[in-house]
TORKOL-4160 file (C-alpha; in steps of 0.2 Angstrom, whole numbers, padded with zeros to 4 digits, m for minus):
231
<pt num="1" X="0126" Y="0020" Z="0026"/>
<pt num="2" X="0112" Y="0034" Z="0023"/>
<pt num="3" X="0100" Y="0031" Z="0008"/>
<pt num="4" X="0092" Y="0044" Z="m0001"/>
<pt num="5" X="0077" Y="0040" Z="m0011"/>
<pt num="6" X="0080" Y="0051" Z="m0027"/>
<pt num="7" X="0066" Y="0064" Z="m0036"/>
<pt num="8" X="0056" Y="0058" Z="m0050"/>
<pt num="9" X="0046" Y="0068" Z="m0061"/>
<pt num="10" X="0032" Y="0078" Z="m0053"/>
<pt num="11" X="0018" Y="0075" Z="m0061"/>
<pt num="12" X="0020" Y="0058" Z="m0058"/>
<pt num="13" X="0022" Y="0061" Z="m0039"/>
<pt num="14" X="0009" Y="0071" Z="m0040"/>
<pt num="15" X="m0002" Y="0055" Z="m0046"/>
<pt num="16" X="0005" Y="0045" Z="m0030"/>
<pt num="17" X="0009" Y="0060" Z="m0016"/>
<pt num="18" X="0000" Y="0064" Z="m0002"/>
<pt num="19" X="0008" Y="0078" Z="0005"/>
<pt num="20" X="0016" Y="0074" Z="0021"/>
<pt num="21" X="0013" Y="0087" Z="0037"/>
<pt num="22" X="m0007" Y="0084" Z="0034"/>
<pt num="23" X="m0008" Y="0069" Z="0042"/>
<pt num="24" X="0003" Y="0070" Z="0058"/>
<pt num="25" X="m0010" Y="0073" Z="0067"/>
<pt num="26" X="m0014" Y="0056" Z="0066"/>
<pt num="27" X="m0014" Y="0043" Z="0079"/>
<pt num="28" X="0004" Y="0029" Z="0080"/>
<pt num="29" X="m0002" Y="0014" Z="0078"/>
<pt num="30" X="0006" Y="m0004" Z="0082"/>
<pt num="31" X="0009" Y="m0014" Z="0065"/>
<pt num="32" X="0000" Y="m0030" Z="0061"/>
<pt num="33" X="0011" Y="m0047" Z="0071"/>
<pt num="34" X="m0003" Y="m0059" Z="0068"/>
<pt num="35" X="m0023" Y="m0060" Z="0069"/>
<pt num="36" X="m0033" Y="m0070" Z="0083"/>
<pt num="37" X="m0042" Y="m0082" Z="0072"/>
<pt num="38" X="m0048" Y="m0101" Z="0077"/>
<pt num="39" X="m0046" Y="m0104" Z="0058"/>
<pt num="40" X="m0030" Y="m0115" Z="0052"/>
<pt num="41" X="m0021" Y="m0101" Z="0042"/>
<pt num="42" X="m0005" Y="m0096" Z="0039"/>
<pt num="43" X="0001" Y="m0081" Z="0026"/>
<pt num="44" X="0018" Y="m0082" Z="0020"/>
<pt num="45" X="0028" Y="m0068" Z="0017"/>
<pt num="46" X="0043" Y="m0064" Z="0005"/>
<pt num="47" X="0054" Y="m0048" Z="0009"/>
<pt num="48" X="0068" Y="m0039" Z="m0002"/>
<pt num="49" X="0066" Y="m0047" Z="m0018"/>
<pt num="50" X="0062" Y="m0048" Z="m0032"/>
<pt num="51" X="0080" Y="m0056" Z="m0038"/>
<pt num="52" X="0082" Y="m0065" Z="m0056"/>
<pt num="53" X="0087" Y="m0082" Z="m0050"/>
<pt num="54" X="0078" Y="m0088" Z="m0033"/>
<pt num="55" X="0059" Y="m0078" Z="m0035"/>
<pt num="56" X="0057" Y="m0089" Z="m0052"/>
<pt num="57" X="0061" Y="m0106" Z="m0042"/>
<pt num="58" X="0051" Y="m0099" Z="m0028"/>
<pt num="59" X="0037" Y="m0095" Z="m0038"/>
<pt num="60" X="0037" Y="m0113" Z="m0046"/>
<pt num="61" X="0035" Y="m0122" Z="m0028"/>
<pt num="62" X="0021" Y="m0112" Z="m0023"/>
<pt num="63" X="0013" Y="m0115" Z="m0041"/>
<pt num="64" X="0014" Y="m0134" Z="m0039"/>
<pt num="65" X="0008" Y="m0133" Z="m0021"/>
<pt num="66" X="m0007" Y="m0121" Z="m0024"/>
<pt num="67" X="0001" Y="m0110" Z="m0013"/>
<pt num="68" X="m0005" Y="m0090" Z="m0014"/>
<pt num="69" X="0009" Y="m0077" Z="m0001"/>
<pt num="70" X="0014" Y="m0060" Z="m0003"/>
<pt num="71" X="0028" Y="m0052" Z="m0012"/>
<pt num="72" X="0037" Y="m0036" Z="0002"/>
<pt num="73" X="0047" Y="m0029" Z="m0015"/>
<pt num="74" X="0062" Y="m0017" Z="m0014"/>
<pt num="75" X="0059" Y="m0005" Z="m0028"/>
<pt num="76" X="0075" Y="m0006" Z="m0032"/>
<pt num="77" X="0074" Y="m0025" Z="m0037"/>
<pt num="78" X="0056" Y="m0020" Z="m0045"/>
<pt num="79" X="0066" Y="m0008" Z="m0056"/>
<pt num="80" X="0081" Y="m0020" Z="m0060"/>
<pt num="81" X="0070" Y="m0038" Z="m0063"/>
<pt num="82" X="0053" Y="m0028" Z="m0070"/>
<pt num="83" X="0049" Y="m0047" Z="m0080"/>
<pt num="84" X="0050" Y="m0055" Z="m0060"/>
<pt num="85" X="0040" Y="m0044" Z="m0052"/>
<pt num="86" X="0025" Y="m0046" Z="m0067"/>
<pt num="87" X="0029" Y="m0066" Z="m0065"/>
<pt num="88" X="0025" Y="m0060" Z="m0048"/>
<pt num="89" X="0009" Y="m0053" Z="m0052"/>
<pt num="90" X="0005" Y="m0066" Z="m0064"/>
<pt num="91" X="0004" Y="m0079" Z="m0052"/>
<pt num="92" X="m0008" Y="m0071" Z="m0041"/>
<pt num="93" X="0002" Y="m0067" Z="m0026"/>
<pt num="94" X="m0001" Y="m0052" Z="m0017"/>
<pt num="95" X="0011" Y="m0036" Z="m0017"/>
<pt num="96" X="0018" Y="m0027" Z="m0004"/>
<pt num="97" X="0029" Y="m0013" Z="0000"/>
<pt num="98" X="0047" Y="m0016" Z="0006"/>
<pt num="99" X="0053" Y="0003" Z="0005"/>
<pt num="100" X="0066" Y="0007" Z="m0014"/>
<pt num="101" X="0081" Y="0002" Z="m0004"/>
<pt num="102" X="0085" Y="m0009" Z="0011"/>
<pt num="103" X="0089" Y="0009" Z="0024"/>
<pt num="104" X="0092" Y="0006" Z="0039"/>
<pt num="105" X="0076" Y="0019" Z="0046"/>
<pt num="106" X="0085" Y="0025" Z="0059"/>
<pt num="107" X="0096" Y="0034" Z="0051"/>
<pt num="108" X="0083" Y="0042" Z="0037"/>
<pt num="109" X="0070" Y="0057" Z="0041"/>
<pt num="110" X="0053" Y="0054" Z="0039"/>
<pt num="111" X="0051" Y="0064" Z="0024"/>
<pt num="112" X="0065" Y="0053" Z="0017"/>
<pt num="113" X="0055" Y="0036" Z="0022"/>
<pt num="114" X="0041" Y="0044" Z="0015"/>
<pt num="115" X="0052" Y="0045" Z="m0002"/>
<pt num="116" X="0056" Y="0029" Z="0000"/>
<pt num="117" X="0038" Y="0022" Z="0001"/>
<pt num="118" X="0032" Y="0035" Z="m0012"/>
<pt num="119" X="0046" Y="0029" Z="m0026"/>
<pt num="120" X="0045" Y="0009" Z="m0022"/>
<pt num="121" X="0024" Y="0011" Z="m0023"/>
<pt num="122" X="0026" Y="0023" Z="m0043"/>
<pt num="123" X="0037" Y="0007" Z="m0047"/>
<pt num="124" X="0028" Y="m0007" Z="m0042"/>
<pt num="125" X="0013" Y="0000" Z="m0049"/>
<pt num="126" X="0023" Y="0007" Z="m0068"/>
<pt num="127" X="0030" Y="m0011" Z="m0068"/>
<pt num="128" X="0011" Y="m0021" Z="m0062"/>
<pt num="129" X="m0003" Y="m0010" Z="m0062"/>
<pt num="130" X="m0006" Y="m0015" Z="m0044"/>
<pt num="131" X="m0004" Y="0001" Z="m0029"/>
<pt num="132" X="0000" Y="m0010" Z="m0015"/>
<pt num="133" X="m0009" Y="m0008" Z="0003"/>
<pt num="134" X="0004" Y="m0016" Z="0016"/>
<pt num="135" X="0020" Y="m0007" Z="0020"/>
<pt num="136" X="0034" Y="m0018" Z="0030"/>
<pt num="137" X="0048" Y="m0007" Z="0034"/>
<pt num="138" X="0066" Y="m0014" Z="0035"/>
<pt num="139" X="0073" Y="m0024" Z="0049"/>
<pt num="140" X="0055" Y="m0022" Z="0057"/>
<pt num="141" X="0061" Y="m0004" Z="0063"/>
<pt num="142" X="0045" Y="0005" Z="0072"/>
<pt num="143" X="0050" Y="0024" Z="0077"/>
<pt num="144" X="0041" Y="0041" Z="0079"/>
<pt num="145" X="0045" Y="0045" Z="0059"/>
<pt num="146" X="0040" Y="0028" Z="0053"/>
<pt num="147" X="0025" Y="0028" Z="0060"/>
<pt num="148" X="0023" Y="0048" Z="0052"/>
<pt num="149" X="0028" Y="0042" Z="0035"/>
<pt num="150" X="0017" Y="0026" Z="0033"/>
<pt num="151" X="0002" Y="0035" Z="0040"/>
<pt num="152" X="0004" Y="0051" Z="0028"/>
<pt num="153" X="0006" Y="0036" Z="0015"/>
<pt num="154" X="m0008" Y="0026" Z="0018"/>
<pt num="155" X="m0004" Y="0008" Z="0019"/>
<pt num="156" X="m0006" Y="m0005" Z="0035"/>
<pt num="157" X="0009" Y="m0009" Z="0043"/>
<pt num="158" X="0014" Y="m0028" Z="0042"/>
<pt num="159" X="0027" Y="m0034" Z="0051"/>
<pt num="160" X="0028" Y="m0055" Z="0059"/>
<pt num="161" X="0025" Y="m0067" Z="0071"/>
<pt num="162" X="0036" Y="m0082" Z="0066"/>
<pt num="163" X="0055" Y="m0079" Z="0061"/>
<pt num="164" X="0065" Y="m0092" Z="0056"/>
<pt num="165" X="0079" Y="m0081" Z="0051"/>
<pt num="166" X="0080" Y="m0090" Z="0032"/>
<pt num="167" X="0094" Y="m0074" Z="0029"/>
<pt num="168" X="0108" Y="m0081" Z="0042"/>
<pt num="169" X="0121" Y="m0092" Z="0029"/>
<pt num="170" X="0120" Y="m0103" Z="0046"/>
<pt num="171" X="0103" Y="m0110" Z="0047"/>
<pt num="172" X="0099" Y="m0124" Z="0034"/>
<pt num="173" X="0085" Y="m0130" Z="0027"/>
<pt num="174" X="0080" Y="m0142" Z="0040"/>
<pt num="175" X="0084" Y="m0129" Z="0052"/>
<pt num="176" X="0072" Y="m0117" Z="0045"/>
<pt num="177" X="0058" Y="m0127" Z="0041"/>
<pt num="178" X="0060" Y="m0134" Z="0058"/>
<pt num="179" X="0059" Y="m0119" Z="0068"/>
<pt num="180" X="0043" Y="m0114" Z="0055"/>
<pt num="181" X="0036" Y="m0129" Z="0064"/>
<pt num="182" X="0038" Y="m0128" Z="0082"/>
<pt num="183" X="0035" Y="m0109" Z="0081"/>
<pt num="184" X="0018" Y="m0109" Z="0069"/>
<pt num="185" X="0000" Y="m0108" Z="0075"/>
<pt num="186" X="m0017" Y="m0101" Z="0069"/>
<pt num="187" X="m0017" Y="m0084" Z="0060"/>
<pt num="188" X="0003" Y="m0081" Z="0060"/>
<pt num="189" X="0013" Y="m0074" Z="0049"/>
<pt num="190" X="0029" Y="m0081" Z="0044"/>
<pt num="191" X="0043" Y="m0069" Z="0037"/>
<pt num="192" X="0054" Y="m0079" Z="0023"/>
<pt num="193" X="0066" Y="m0067" Z="0010"/>
<pt num="194" X="0066" Y="m0071" Z="m0010"/>
<pt num="195" X="0079" Y="m0060" Z="m0010"/>
<pt num="196" X="0098" Y="m0058" Z="m0002"/>
<pt num="197" X="0110" Y="m0072" Z="0004"/>
<pt num="198" X="0101" Y="m0089" Z="0008"/>
<pt num="199" X="0088" Y="m0091" Z="m0004"/>
<pt num="200" X="0096" Y="m0110" Z="m0008"/>
<pt num="201" X="0089" Y="m0116" Z="0009"/>
<pt num="202" X="0075" Y="m0105" Z="0010"/>
<pt num="203" X="0069" Y="m0114" Z="m0006"/>
<pt num="204" X="0074" Y="m0131" Z="0002"/>
<pt num="205" X="0063" Y="m0128" Z="0017"/>
<pt num="206" X="0048" Y="m0122" Z="0008"/>
<pt num="207" X="0043" Y="m0140" Z="0001"/>
<pt num="208" X="0046" Y="m0144" Z="0015"/>
<pt num="209" X="0034" Y="m0133" Z="0028"/>
<pt num="210" X="0022" Y="m0133" Z="0014"/>
<pt num="211" X="0018" Y="m0152" Z="0015"/>
<pt num="212" X="0021" Y="m0152" Z="0034"/>
<pt num="213" X="0006" Y="m0140" Z="0039"/>
<pt num="214" X="m0006" Y="m0144" Z="0024"/>
<pt num="215" X="m0005" Y="m0162" Z="0033"/>
<pt num="216" X="m0006" Y="m0154" Z="0050"/>
<pt num="217" X="m0023" Y="m0143" Z="0043"/>
<pt num="218" X="m0017" Y="m0128" Z="0038"/>
<pt num="219" X="m0023" Y="m0118" Z="0022"/>
<pt num="220" X="m0011" Y="m0105" Z="0016"/>
<pt num="221" X="m0017" Y="m0085" Z="0012"/>
<pt num="222" X="m0010" Y="m0068" Z="0008"/>
<pt num="223" X="m0010" Y="m0054" Z="0021"/>
<pt num="224" X="m0027" Y="m0047" Z="0012"/>
<pt num="225" X="m0035" Y="m0066" Z="0017"/>
<pt num="226" X="m0028" Y="m0068" Z="0031"/>
<pt num="227" X="m0035" Y="m0050" Z="0038"/>
<pt num="228" X="m0051" Y="m0055" Z="0031"/>
<pt num="229" X="m0052" Y="m0072" Z="0042"/>
<pt num="230" X="m0052" Y="m0060" Z="0057"/>
<pt num="231" X="m0068" Y="m0053" Z="0052"/>
């Protein structure tokens, strides 16, 4: 199904939009999957929320363990659950842009991708007062149109280097946690989901993973903090 971003009042659009054709001359660039560092740092990221049930539970686990994370949120979910979104901000976590709907970007035009990004930006700002710096395309899709739209919107592209596939209903908490433990290294970005179908297993895996990685000397950071560690 083709997703199309809905238009908002022009006055709001002018506040946060950049004319799309103006940046076509910018060179394409690659997304950030991880950083090279000797510091034992790892970034936990969560996609597809906020979710009314599981995001608060994940926030509580992170709070109990003093772990910061980055949440790549969907604009439609932000508008649906603004209070949960405000909890993410109040807890001190970083907020990233994941588009308004979880669209198949292969089926969207450059302008439609741009509109998805900017509509989500407005939703995040309206709800939290935060202007996100980072964008993660749904499914990690990278095409020429995605590159152009992201550059036009002024975001850094963030992917991941460790994917435990926690969205799969076939993945138990133990499988999810072990998948990360076996593959993680300094400077990695781990992909989790707080929205979708399998959050119960993600939640159960999270505590085990935090305990294990801390015991191995890892420090948990946001995406911004991770990028700082590379300098």
